[in-house]
VEXDREN-2710 file (C-alpha; in Angstrom, 1 decimal):
% VEXDREN-2710
k/r/px/py/pz
1/MET/-44.6/22.2/-16.6
2/ASP/-41.0/22.4/-15.4
3/ILE/-39.0/24.7/-13.2
4/LYS/-37.7/26.6/-16.2
5/GLN/-41.2/27.5/-17.2
6/LEU/-41.9/28.6/-13.6
7/ARG/-38.9/30.9/-13.6
8/TYR/-40.1/32.4/-16.8
9/PHE/-43.6/32.9/-15.4
10/ILE/-42.2/34.6/-12.3
11/ALA/-40.3/37.1/-14.5
12/ILE/-43.5/37.9/-16.4
13/ALA/-45.6/38.3/-13.2
14/GLU/-43.0/40.6/-11.6
15/GLU/-42.2/42.7/-14.7
16/LYS/-45.9/42.8/-15.9
17/ASN/-44.5/43.3/-19.4
18/ILE/-43.4/40.6/-21.9
19/THR/-40.6/42.7/-23.4
20/ALA/-39.2/43.6/-19.9
21/ALA/-39.5/40.0/-18.8
22/ALA/-37.7/38.8/-22.0
23/ASN/-34.9/41.3/-21.4
24/ARG/-34.6/40.2/-17.8
25/LEU/-34.3/36.5/-19.0
26/HIS/-31.9/37.4/-21.8
27/MET/-34.2/36.0/-24.5
28/SER/-36.4/37.3/-27.3
29/GLN/-40.0/38.2/-26.8
30/PRO/-41.9/35.8/-29.2
31/PRO/-40.8/32.5/-27.5
32/LEU/-41.7/33.9/-24.1
33/SER/-45.2/34.9/-25.4
34/ILE/-45.6/31.4/-26.8
35/LEU/-44.5/29.8/-23.6
36/LEU/-47.1/31.8/-21.6
37/LYS/-49.8/30.7/-24.0
38/GLN/-48.7/27.1/-23.7
39/MET/-48.9/27.3/-19.9
40/GLU/-52.4/28.7/-19.9
41/ASP/-53.4/25.9/-22.4
42/GLU/-51.8/23.2/-20.3
43/LEU/-53.5/24.4/-17.0
44/GLY/-56.8/25.3/-18.7
45/VAL/-57.0/28.7/-17.0
46/LYS/-56.2/32.3/-17.8
47/LEU/-53.1/33.5/-16.0
48/ILE/-52.7/37.0/-17.3
49/GLU/-55.1/39.8/-18.3
50/ARG/-53.6/42.0/-21.0
51/ASN/-54.2/45.7/-21.1
52/GLY/-52.2/46.9/-24.1
53/LYS/-48.5/46.4/-23.1
54/HIS/-49.4/46.2/-19.5
55/MET/-50.3/42.9/-17.9
56/GLU/-52.0/41.9/-14.6
57/LEU/-52.3/38.6/-12.9
58/THR/-55.6/36.9/-12.7
59/ASP/-56.5/35.3/-9.4
60/LYS/-55.3/32.0/-10.9
61/GLY/-52.1/33.7/-12.1
62/HIS/-51.6/35.2/-8.6
63/LEU/-51.9/31.7/-7.0
64/LEU/-49.5/30.2/-9.5
65/TYR/-47.0/33.0/-8.9
66/GLN/-47.0/32.5/-5.1
67/ARG/-46.6/28.7/-5.4
68/ALA/-44.0/29.1/-8.2
69/ARG/-41.9/31.5/-5.9
70/GLN/-42.2/29.0/-3.0
71/PHE/-41.2/26.1/-5.3
72/VAL/-38.3/27.9/-7.0
73/ASN/-36.9/29.2/-3.6
74/SER/-37.2/25.7/-2.1
75/PHE/-35.4/24.3/-5.1
76/GLU/-32.6/26.9/-4.8
77/GLU/-32.3/26.1/-1.0
78/ILE/-32.0/22.4/-1.9
79/LYS/-29.3/23.1/-4.4
80/ASN/-27.4/25.2/-2.0
81/GLU/-27.8/22.6/0.8
82/LEU/-26.6/19.8/-1.5
83/LYS/-23.6/22.0/-2.5
84/ASP/-22.8/22.6/1.2
85/THR/-23.2/18.9/2.0
86/GLU/-20.9/18.0/-0.9
87/GLU/-18.3/20.4/0.4
88/GLY/-18.7/19.0/3.9
89/LYS/-20.1/22.3/5.4
90/LYS/-23.3/20.5/6.5
91/GLY/-24.2/16.9/7.5
92/ALA/-23.3/14.5/10.2
93/LEU/-20.2/12.7/11.2
94/ASN/-20.5/9.5/13.3
95/ILE/-17.1/8.3/14.5
96/GLY/-15.7/5.7/16.9
97/ILE/-12.6/5.9/19.0
98/ASN/-10.7/3.0/20.6
99/THR/-11.0/2.7/24.3
100/LEU/-7.2/3.3/24.6
101/SER/-7.9/6.7/23.2
102/VAL/-5.9/8.8/20.7
103/SER/-3.6/11.6/21.7
104/GLY/-4.9/15.0/20.6
105/PHE/-8.3/13.6/19.6
106/SER/-10.3/16.3/21.4
107/GLU/-8.1/19.0/19.8
108/MET/-8.8/17.5/16.4
109/LEU/-12.6/17.4/17.1
110/GLN/-12.5/21.1/18.2
111/SER/-10.5/22.1/15.2
112/PHE/-13.0/20.3/12.9
113/HIS/-16.0/21.9/14.6
114/GLN/-14.5/25.4/14.2
115/THR/-14.0/24.8/10.5
116/TYR/-17.4/23.0/10.0
117/PRO/-19.7/24.2/12.7
118/LEU/-22.9/23.0/10.9
119/VAL/-21.7/19.4/10.9
120/SER/-23.2/17.5/13.8
121/LEU/-20.8/15.1/15.7
122/LYS/-21.5/11.7/17.3
123/ILE/-18.6/10.1/19.1
124/VAL/-18.6/6.5/20.3
125/GLN/-15.9/5.0/22.5
126/ASN/-15.3/1.2/22.7
127/ASP/-12.8/-1.5/21.9
128/SER/-11.5/-1.9/18.3
129/ILE/-13.4/-5.1/17.6
130/TYR/-16.7/-3.7/18.7
131/LEU/-16.1/-0.5/16.7
132/ALA/-15.3/-2.5/13.6
133/GLU/-18.7/-4.2/13.9
134/MET/-20.4/-0.8/14.2
135/VAL/-18.6/0.3/11.0
136/LYS/-19.7/-2.8/9.2
137/THR/-23.4/-2.2/10.2
138/ARG/-23.0/1.5/9.4
139/ALA/-24.0/2.5/13.0
140/ILE/-20.9/4.7/12.7
141/GLU/-19.2/5.8/9.5
142/MET/-15.5/5.4/10.6
143/ALA/-13.5/4.5/13.6
144/PHE/-10.0/5.1/15.0
145/VAL/-8.7/1.7/16.0
146/ARG/-5.5/-0.1/17.0
147/LEU/-4.0/-3.2/15.4
148/PRO/-4.1/-6.1/15.3
149/LEU/-7.6/-6.2/13.9
150/GLU/-9.5/-8.3/11.4
151/HIS/-9.8/-6.1/8.2
152/GLN/-12.5/-8.1/6.4
153/GLU/-15.0/-5.8/4.8
154/LEU/-13.1/-2.8/6.0
155/THR/-10.7/-0.3/4.5
156/TYR/-7.8/0.5/6.8
157/HIS/-5.8/3.7/6.6
158/HIS/-2.6/3.7/8.7
159/LEU/-1.8/6.9/10.7
160/ILE/1.1/6.2/13.1
161/ASN/3.2/3.6/14.9
162/GLU/4.1/4.2/18.5
163/PRO/6.0/2.2/21.2
164/PHE/4.6/0.8/24.4
165/ILE/5.9/2.3/27.6
166/PHE/6.1/1.0/31.2
167/VAL/4.0/2.9/33.7
168/SER/4.4/2.8/37.5
169/LYS/4.4/4.9/40.7
170/LYS/8.2/4.8/40.8
171/GLU/10.4/6.8/38.6
172/ILE/12.6/4.7/36.4
173/ASN/14.8/5.5/33.3
174/THR/14.3/2.3/31.4
175/ILE/13.2/-1.3/32.0
176/SER/13.1/-4.7/30.3
177/LEU/10.3/-7.2/29.8
178/GLU/12.2/-9.6/32.0
179/GLU/12.0/-7.1/34.9
180/ILE/8.4/-6.4/34.2
181/SER/7.6/-10.2/34.2
182/ARG/8.4/-10.2/37.9
183/MET/5.9/-7.4/38.6
184/PRO/2.1/-7.4/39.1
185/LEU/0.9/-6.4/35.7
186/ILE/-2.5/-4.8/34.9
187/ILE/-3.2/-5.4/31.2
188/PRO/-4.8/-2.4/29.4
189/SER/-7.3/-4.6/27.6
190/THR/-9.2/-7.9/27.9
191/GLU/-8.4/-11.4/26.7
192/GLY/-9.0/-11.8/23.0
193/LEU/-8.6/-8.2/22.0
194/GLY/-5.7/-6.7/20.0
195/ILE/-3.6/-4.9/22.6
196/TYR/-3.9/-7.9/25.0
197/ASN/-2.6/-10.2/22.3
198/THR/0.3/-7.8/21.4
199/ILE/1.4/-7.8/25.1
200/LEU/1.0/-11.5/25.5
201/GLU/3.0/-12.2/22.3
202/ALA/5.9/-10.0/23.4
203/PHE/6.3/-12.0/26.6
204/THR/5.9/-15.3/24.7
205/ARG/8.6/-14.3/22.2
206/GLN/11.1/-13.9/25.0
207/LYS/9.7/-17.0/26.9
208/LEU/8.9/-14.9/29.9
209/PRO/6.0/-15.4/32.3
210/LEU/3.3/-12.7/32.5
211/THR/2.2/-12.0/36.0
212/SER/-1.3/-10.6/35.2
213/ILE/-3.3/-9.5/38.3
214/ALA/-6.0/-7.7/36.4
215/GLU/-7.4/-6.7/33.0
216/CYS/-8.8/-3.2/32.5
217/SER/-9.9/-1.5/29.3
218/ASP/-11.0/1.7/31.1
219/MET/-7.9/3.9/31.0
220/HIS/-9.0/6.3/33.8
221/VAL/-9.6/3.3/36.1
222/LEU/-6.4/1.7/35.0
223/MET/-4.3/4.7/35.9
224/GLU/-6.0/5.0/39.2
225/LEU/-5.2/1.4/40.0
226/VAL/-1.5/2.0/39.2
227/LYS/-1.6/5.3/41.1
228/GLY/-2.9/3.4/44.1
229/GLY/-0.1/0.9/44.0
230/MET/-2.1/-2.2/42.9
231/GLY/0.3/-2.9/40.1
232/VAL/2.1/-1.6/37.0
233/THR/1.0/-1.5/33.4
234/ILE/2.1/-1.3/29.7
235/VAL/0.4/1.1/27.4
236/PRO/1.0/2.8/24.0
237/LYS/2.8/6.1/24.6
238/SER/-0.1/8.3/23.5
239/VAL/-2.3/6.7/26.0
240/PHE/0.0/7.7/28.8
241/ASP/0.2/11.2/27.3
242/VAL/-3.7/11.4/27.6
243/TYR/-4.3/9.6/30.9
244/GLY/-1.0/9.6/32.8
245/GLU/-1.3/11.2/36.2
246/LYS/1.4/13.6/37.5
247/THR/2.3/11.1/40.2
248/LEU/2.9/8.3/37.6
249/TYR/6.0/7.7/35.6
250/GLY/6.5/6.3/32.1
251/ALA/9.7/4.6/30.9
252/PRO/10.7/3.0/27.6
253/ILE/10.9/-0.8/27.4
254/HIS/14.2/-1.8/25.8
255/ASN/14.4/-4.8/23.4
256/ALA/10.6/-5.4/23.6
257/ASN/9.8/-4.8/20.0
258/MET/6.3/-3.8/21.0
259/ILE/4.5/-1.4/18.6
260/SER/1.0/-0.1/18.6
261/SER/-0.4/0.8/15.1
262/LEU/-3.1/3.4/15.0
263/GLY/-5.3/3.8/12.0
264/VAL/-8.8/4.7/10.8
265/ILE/-11.3/2.3/9.3
266/TRP/-14.4/2.6/7.1
267/ARG/-16.7/0.2/5.3
268/GLU/-15.0/-1.2/2.1
269/HIS/-16.6/-0.3/-1.2
270/HIS/-19.1/2.1/0.5
271/TYR/-19.5/5.8/0.0
272/VAL/-17.5/8.0/2.4
273/SER/-19.2/11.3/3.2
274/THR/-17.4/14.6/2.6
275/PRO/-17.4/15.4/6.4
276/ALA/-15.7/12.1/7.0
277/ARG/-13.1/12.7/4.3
278/ASN/-12.5/16.2/5.6
279/PHE/-11.9/14.8/9.1
280/VAL/-9.4/12.3/7.9
281/LYS/-7.5/15.0/6.1
282/LEU/-7.4/17.1/9.3
283/VAL/-6.1/14.0/11.3
284/GLN/-3.4/13.3/8.7
285/GLU/-2.2/16.9/8.9
286/TYR/-2.2/16.8/12.7
287/TYR/0.1/13.7/12.7
288/ARG/2.4/15.3/10.1
289/HIS/3.3/18.1/12.5
END
């Protein structure tokens, strides 16, 4: 017995007449009568009592009708849910975001939630290397990271490039790496991570010393330290846009050739869910404007 037969039986049970049921199903009467007989033979029970053209369900027929309705309704719900999931209307989206943050990320999340309110969200914040490992183990599906980053086993989709800027308590129009090299610098990362290496390489290229007094990957704490006068820092522009205090000032660094590349990663050669694909489209549109 299959779902098609159950649908036919439901029509017979509700119409209580083979001709009416056949018309409802857009088929001829004889095949429907044969199908009903086959069902009774297969189950070994009488499903219908015939009284001329009128039909009544037996107790066995009534039980089959109830279970058939439940099964067919559940099947339709599954089909609809699968369709919604395929369209990204339902499901889950587990994403990571780099500790340095992403300008406008909360706006993008809110916009996504408004469009897909039935998709549950899980957001993890950490450094890019840790997020990459989480993507590889499928703890999260995708992550927004900053280069440099080892791409092995990962697909990387570039979003934007942005410059680093100098941040301090004092207002300044522009500054050079040489001037910064004489200041107490709080690095917005820790040794061995991408942003740390980018900053170190910039000073090394110009053969300048780097007076590092602290390393801090928490941007709130970092800005508080600069605000308190402990030192100065260098961060990607969008980080200052997100975390910069009103009492702090950002200035471009001339001739530094320091660029932060932001992108999104997911596991290479693995299925990417529709909610994840929809979110990437939303992010791409956000950065185009």
